N, C-alpha and C positions, 0 to 999 in steps of 0.2 A: 419731358414726358412723365406722366403719372401712371402707375400700374396698380390700381386698386382692385380691379376685377381680373381674374385669371381663368383661362380655359385650358384644361389639360385633356388632350385627346389620346386615349390609350391608357387603360387603368391597370396594367400589369404591375409587376414589381417596381419598375422604374417610374411609370406614370403615377402610381399611387404614392410612391415616396416623394415625388415632386409636389404632388397635391398636398401632402401632409406638411411639408416644409413651408409651402406658400401659405397654408392656412395658419400654421403656427406663428408666422410673421404678421398675421392680421389681414391677409388678403381674402376676399370673397372668391371662392374657387368653384368653378363648374367642372364636373368630371363626366366625360363622355367616352363611350366605347361602341362596339357594334350593337349593343342593346342596353336598355335601361337596367335590366336585371344584372348584367355584368358590372356596370358602374356601381350599383347599389351594393353588390357583394364586395367590391373593392373598398367601399367606405366601411362596411362591416369589418373587414379584415384590418383596416387601420384602427378601428375601435378596439379590436382584440389586442393589437400591438400596444396601444396606449394603456390598456389594462395591465399588461405585463410591466410597462414602464412605471405605473403606479405602484405595483407590488414591489418593484426594485427601489422605490423611493426616488426615482428620477423626476417625476412630475406628480402633481396632486390631481384629485378628481375635477376640481374647478378648471384647471388647465386643459385636461382631457376633453371636458365638455365644451370648452371654448373652441378648441381646434375642430372638433366634430361639427360644431354649429356653423363653421365657416365652409364646410364641404357640402356641395349640392350635386348629387347625381342627376344627369339630364338625359333625355331621350336620344338626342343626337347632336352632332356638331352644329346644327342649325341654331341651337340656343346660344352659340358664341357671338351672336350679333351685338351683345352688350358688354363683351370683355375688352380690356385694354391690350392684352397680350394672349395669344393662343400658343400653347406649347405642345408640339407633337411628340409622342413617346411610344410609337409603334415599333414593331420588330425591324431589324436591320435589313430591309428589303427595298431596293431602289424604286421598283415599280409601285409598291404599296405606298411608300412615302410621297412619291410624286402625286399619286391619286389623292391622298389625304391632304396634301398641301393645296391642291386645287380646290378641294371642298372647303377647307378652312378659309382660303382666300375669298371665296364666294360668300362665306358666312360672316366674316369679320367686318366690322364697320370701317369706313375709310379712316386712315390714320393709325389703326391698330397694328401692332407688331406681330409677326409670325416668327416663332422660334422652333428649333428642332433639337431633340436630345440625341440625334445621331452620333454614333461613336466613330464614324469613318467616312460617311458619304458626303460628297461635295455640297457645300452650302451654296456655292455659285450655281450649280445645276438645279437645286431645289428652288432657289430664288427666281431663276429664269422661267419657272413654270407658273409664276404668280404675276398679278398686276401691281404688286408693291415690292419689287426686288430690293429697293433701298431700305425696306423695313423688315428684311429677313436676316436672321442671325442664328448662329449655332450656340447652344448651351449644353455642353456635354457633362452631365452629372455623373458622379461615380456611384457604384453600388456597394452597400445599401445607402440610398440617398439621405435618409435622416441622420446617418452616422458619419459618412465620409464628408470631409470638409471642402474638397476641390470641385470647382466647376471650370471646365476648360472652355474658354470663349473662342469662337471662330467667326471671323469676318469674311464673308464672300466678297467677290470683286465688286458687287453692286451695293453692298451694305454701307449705309451712310455712317459717318463718324458719330453723329448724334444718336442714331439707333444703337450702335455698338456700346457707346459709353453709358447710355441710359440703362441698357439691359445688364451691363456689367455691374452698375451701381445697384440694380435690383437684386442680383445674385448676392452681392455683398450685404445688402440689407436683410437678406434671408439667412445671414450668418455664415455664408460661404467665403472661401478664399478663391480668387479667380486667377487664372493664367491666360495668356493670349497666344493662340496658335494660328499659323498660316493655314490656308485652306488647301492642304494637300492630303492625299489618302491616309486615313488613320490618325491624322492630326499629330499630336505629340505622344500622348499616353499609349494609344493602341499601336502606333508605328513601332514602339519599343516593346510593348507587352506581347502582342500577338506572335511575332517571330520567336520570342522566348518560349511561349506555350507550344508553338508549332515544333520547335526544336526538341522540346521534351518528348513530344510524340515520336519524333524520329529516333531519339535515343532509346525509347521503349521498343519501338518496332525492330531496331537493330540489335536488341538484347544487351544494351549497355548496362541496364539495371532494371529491377522490377518497379512497378508503380510506387510501392511503399518506400523502396530504397531511394528512388530519385526524389520523392517528396521529402523524405527525412534528411537527405543530404543537403537539399536546398534550404530547408528550415533551419537546420543546425549549423550548416556551413556558411550560409549567407545571412542568417538571422532574419529570414522572412517569416511572417506569421503563418503563411500557408505555402505548401508546395505547389508546383505548377498544375498538377492534376486535381488537387483540391480546389484550386482557384478556377480552373477551367470548368469543373463541375458546377461551381457556384455561378459563374457567368452564364453558362449554358453552352454546350458544345456546338449547337447550331449557330449561336451568335459568334463564337470564336471562328467557326468556319466561314461564316458570311463576311466577317471583317478581313480574314485572310484572303478571301477572293477579291475583295475590294482593293486590297494592297497589291495583289498579284496583277489584277487587271489594270489598276491605275498606274503602276510603275512599269509594267511589262518586264519585270525583273524576276528571273527564276529563283532568286533567293527568298522570295515571298510565296513560292508555290505551296499550297496546302498539303500537309502530309497525308499519305494514303490511308493510314490508320485512323486519323481524325475523320476523314471522309466516311470510312466504314462505320464508325461508331454512330455518326449522324444518320447514315442510311438505315442502321438498325433501330433507330429511334431512341438510342441511349444518349440522352441529351444532358444528363447530370441530375442535380438535385430536383429539378422541376418534374422529371419523369420517374424519379425513384432509382434510376440507374444511369451511371456514366462510367467513369473510370472506377468509381466506387459504387456500392449498393447502399441505398438509404432506406 
């Protein structure tokens, strides 16, 4: 399988990062969202980030121009009829992802691969909603995509070995290190990470420590670059809650039950950095 043309559906923080990495590797990338305007704004944002990289001496103007030249915002997913692989990067919502997968399945040419950046949702379930279940695979990129090296690869029950290995090779060609996870809720990274963040919320709610004390204790005591509340704010508290619910529902185990304080923050619209307020104010 050759993946020269890539379609990325969803141009938020994760989708834009995936598009940037693919473009840097030399792929022609189509960027689609709910409107052309949103996709164009995402490309503009990538341009601004590349300018910062130039200022820091990480790349030069020629490289920045080359990356941007490989990015093409499009009106809708219908333009994906000419891509070799379509990558869905929408929010962590099962209903939405199923809807988008069906739309991409209809748009993509026969033989093209469907991938998802889901961080917790069943690849097997998403594949079953398509007419090409053997060509559906999970590619869980880490945030921020241009910086983080890992792509967690997930094979659904229907995914062919050929598809899995071809997409794994693609991720590695994009400069990423891959690991392989079984298709269970949360896969590897979030099955371990989300209970940790959830437990930090429980410790806060029970008065074990303040937000800053808990974060500082983890950073200095465990040598983590960020404390749990800083990390949760970066990920987005709505995303943390969505994954916690996938784990809780998927395993039917009370140890994964979302903390009540986390739920309240999301109900308040305090989602972290993207809204200007979460556990911290930005």
